[in-house]
N, C-alpha and C positions, 0 to 999 in steps of 0.2 A: 509258805509267804502270808502271811497274816494279812488280810484287808486289802489283796490284790492279786492280781493272777501272774498266770506263768510269763506272758510277754509282759507283765513289769509295768502294764496300765491300771489305776486306781479299779476296786471290784467295780464303782458305780458309775465311772463313763464307760465300762464295758459292758456292764449291765443296760446301759443307757443306749450306748451303739447297737447293741444286739435286739434291744426291744424296737427301734428308729427301723431297722432290718426287715424284722419281722411285720413289724404294717407296712411298711411298701411294700413287701410281698402280696400282703393282704389285699393292696389295694391295688395290684398289678393282676392276681390271681381272681379278681373278683370283678373284673372289668373288662378282661383279655377276650372275652368272648363277642363284645361289643366292637374289637377291631376286627376279630374277624367276619362279624355280619357286615361291618362296613364296606369289609373288602369286596364280599359281594354282591352289596348295593354299587360300589364303584363301579364293577364290571358291568353290572344291570345298565348304570346311566351313563356309560360311558362307551358300551358297544351296542345299547339296545337298540338307540335307531338305526346305524348304521346299517347292523344286521338288521333289520326289520326292512329297510331299503332293499340289501341284497337280495332279501326272497321273493322281493316282489312288489310290495306293500306301498301302495300311493303314499308320498310326502304327506298329502292332507288328511290321510287315515291314522299316520302316526301319530298325531296329537291325542288321538281318542286311544291309541292302546293305555298313553299317560294317566289318562283320568282312573285308571287301578290304583294308583299311589294315592291320591287325596281321597278316592272314595274309599280305601283299605284301610287308612290310618281314621277316618269317620266313624265307620262301624268297626273295625278289628280289634284294635287298640281298649278302648272302654270296654266290650263284650269280654276278652281278656281280662282285663282286670277287674271286673266284677265277677265274672266265675273261677278267676285264681283266687282273688280274697275269700272264695266260700267254698276252696280245696281243700279236703280232707286229707289228704292221701300220706302215706308213711313218709313218702320221699320228700314233702314238702310241698307248698304251694305253686313253687314257680314252676321248677322240676319238671314235672310231666307236662306243661305246655312251653316249656322249653325243648325239651328231646321232640316231643310232636312238630313243633313247628320245625325245627333242624331238620326231621324228617322230610316232611315237606319241600323244606328249600332244596336240600338237595337232591329231591326226583325233579323238582322243577328245574334245578338248574342242569342236568341230566338228559330233559326234553327240550331245552335250548340248544343245546348243544347240538344234541343229535337230530332237530327234529328233520332234515332234511331223508336220514337212513329210516325214521320212524313213520313217515309219510309215504317212502316209498317212489320220492323223486316227483308226485303229482305238486304240481304247485300251489293251486288251492287248499289242496289237504295241509300243503307244509304251511302255508301263509296262518291259517285257521288255526293250525296248533300250535303255533308260536306266539300267536295273537293268546290262545287260552294258557300257554303255559306262563307267559308273562304275566297275566292277573292272576294267577294261583300266586306265581313268585311273590307278588305285591302284598297279596295278602298274609302269606307267611310268614315274609320280613318281617312287617308290623306288628303279626304278632309276636314273634322273638323280640324286636324291638319292645313291645310294650311289658315284655317278662322280665328282660334283664333290667330294664330300668326300675319295675318295681321292686327286684331283686334287692339291687343297691338301698333303695328304702327301707325295705325290710332288716337287711344284715346290720347295718350302719347305723348309728345312733344321731340323735341330731344335730349335734356338736361337730360329727364328721360327716354329714351330709355335702356341706361347700368342698370338702377334699375330694371325697367322690364323684361328686359332680365333677371335680376339676380332671380329675381320671380318667372320669367317662367319655370325655372333650377331648384330650388327647391318644385317647386309644381311637376316638372318631378319625382322628387326623394323621394316624399312622393304617389306622385303614384304607383310608384315603389314598396316601403316599405307596403304601405296596402294592393296592390294585391298581393305580393307572400306571405304576412302573411296570408291572408285571407286564400292563397291557400295549407299552411299548415296546418289548423286547422281543425279536424276531424268535417267537415259541416253537414255530413250524421247524427251525432249524435246530434251534437249542434244546426242545425236549420233543422230540416226531414221535416219542412211545406212549406220549400220554394223550394224543390226536390226531387226525389227517388235517385239523383245520386249526386257523388260530381260535374261535372259537370254544371250539371243543377243547383245546388245553385248558384255555381260561376257566372253562366252569367246573373243568375236572381240579384245576388248581384251588380254584375259589371255595368248592364242599370238602378239599382235606383240610383246609386253612380252617374254615367253620367246624367242621367235625372235631380236629384237635382243638382248638380254641375252647369251643362251650365245653369238651371234656375236662380242661385245666378249670373252668367257672365250678361247675360243677361237683369234681371231686375234692375243689380247695375249700368249698364256702359250706358251711354248714347252717342249713333250715331246721326251723323247729316245727314241726305237725302241731295243727291246730285241732282241740277236739272237734266232733259232729257238733254242729249246732243245729234246731229246730229252724225250716225254714217252709213261709207256708207259700204256696200256689201264685207266682206271678210276681214273687219277691224279684225276679231279676229283669223282667220287666218295668217294672218300679223304679230299680234303681240306674236302668240305663236311661229311663225319664228322667230322673231326676237328675243326670249329669247335666243335659242341656236345660233344665229349665232354671237350674243353681245360677247358669251361666250371670243371670243379671246381680246374682246377691253376691261375687266373687268380690276381694278387695281391688281398691282401685290400682297398685301396684301390678297387681295378677292381670288385670283389664290392660293396662301400658304397655306387662309385657307379650298379651295375644296381638294386642294391636301392632306392634314392632314385629310378631313374627308374620302377622298375614298380609303386610304389607312386603317385606322382607321377599317372602313366598314369592309375591307376584314377581318380583322383579329378578327375583333368583331364578326361577323355574326354567324359562324359557334358555338359561346359561347352562343349567346343569344339564339338560336332555338334548339341546341343540349344538353344545359347545365343541364337542368331537366332531360331530358332523359338518361344522360351519368349516373348520379348519382342515376337514377333509376333502370337500368339495374345494378352498382356497389351492390346495394341494397339489389335486387332479389338473385344475384350469392353468397351472404356471409350471407346471412339470411335464417334462416329454416323455411318451412311454418306453419306449426306449425299446422295441419288443414285447413290453409287459403287456397281458391281457388287462379289460378295465377293471375287473373283476381284481388282480393281482395290484394294481394303480390305487384303487380305490382303498384297499386290504393297506397300504403304504399310507396311506392318506389318513385314516384311522390312527395307525401309530403314532402316525403325528400330533394329528389331535391328544388322544391320550399321552402324550405328551405334554403340551398344554397343560392339561388337567393336571400331572404330575407338579407343574410348575406351581399353580394353584393351589395345590394340596400342601406342598410345602409350607407354604406364606399361611397357611391358615392354621398348620401343625405349630407355626410358629409364633404365631399368634396366641395361641392356646397353652401356649409354656409362658410367654413374657408376659401378657393381659393381667394375668393373674395376681403376677408378684408389685403391679401399679395400684391395684383395689384397694389392697392392705393399705396403701398412706391416703386412702379417701376417706378411713374413718375418725373423723375427730369428735374429741369428748369421750365418754366413757365406754367401752365397748357393747355393742350394739347385741342382740337376741342374736346366736348364731344363726335361725332359719330364719334371720331378715337383714344378714350384713350384705357389705358390699359385696364381698366374695362373694356369698352365697349368690345373690341377683344376677351378677357377671356371670358366674358359672351358668347356671340355670340358663340365660339367654344366650351362652356361646352354644350349651348343647341340644336348645333346639334349633339354632340357627347354622351350626356348621354339620348337620347329621347329611 
């Protein structure tokens, strides 16, 4: 059949559809690791505070544990970006850091889930081990997050950056929805072979999810290794210092985005880390024990809090799917530079605020 396919569709149409499917697959395979990462992040933010309180840590000290997030973001992501930019591994610039971060994340999740068993039941040692594990977990997650973001920039051309950012935001939503939904389920009854407690099962599922999604991204994404480049002593330190000295020279639109993220996180941080605990406390205060122990009642309350966070994640995912459709209608006049289009700016803002 000339000029057509066996299905009867014109060759050009079939080729266009095949190209669209291939491009969709490329975006998904490139960003699916972010969904796995966000699943782990949802487990930490949704269950970290209740878990630390259950170990005996005082409420006033829990907030000090979550200082690890801002600290690791401030230190780890710039350093990982600097060193990975200079990496000359034959596996690519980002893969070594991605794989190393995944291994550290899984180890930390394992320690978090089995803290009591590792500490031998010693309360003080259990609390200290859990706090240290959460700190290292934050640093590992931030290192992985920075590497995955850099991978998107490396692989996609400038004209596709907005679409890549939009897909990253969608994967963040999918990871949140999956993580909070899994946290709501009665895992001790459904999957008892994965652990003896809810937290053990959650961390096991998170580890498997992260390993699977990152494997897909690393296998399906092609990186071009860079040749070795001469470097002078102190180049890394100078580059790290330049990150902070260049803040005053940023374009106005970038400064505005930073201001938005700063004030958004001031309001968002308490909700993110204490939303589940708040709902759990309300649940315990308004429900009869019915013969259940305090720990069992608190676990039910924590799962109820996870359900509330699941509802939030669904709204967040829906907005990440719907809002970009409206952003294109805001463009008036000649098509703008793809790097600074409304869609790109909106995608960058959502990527920053929905993580």
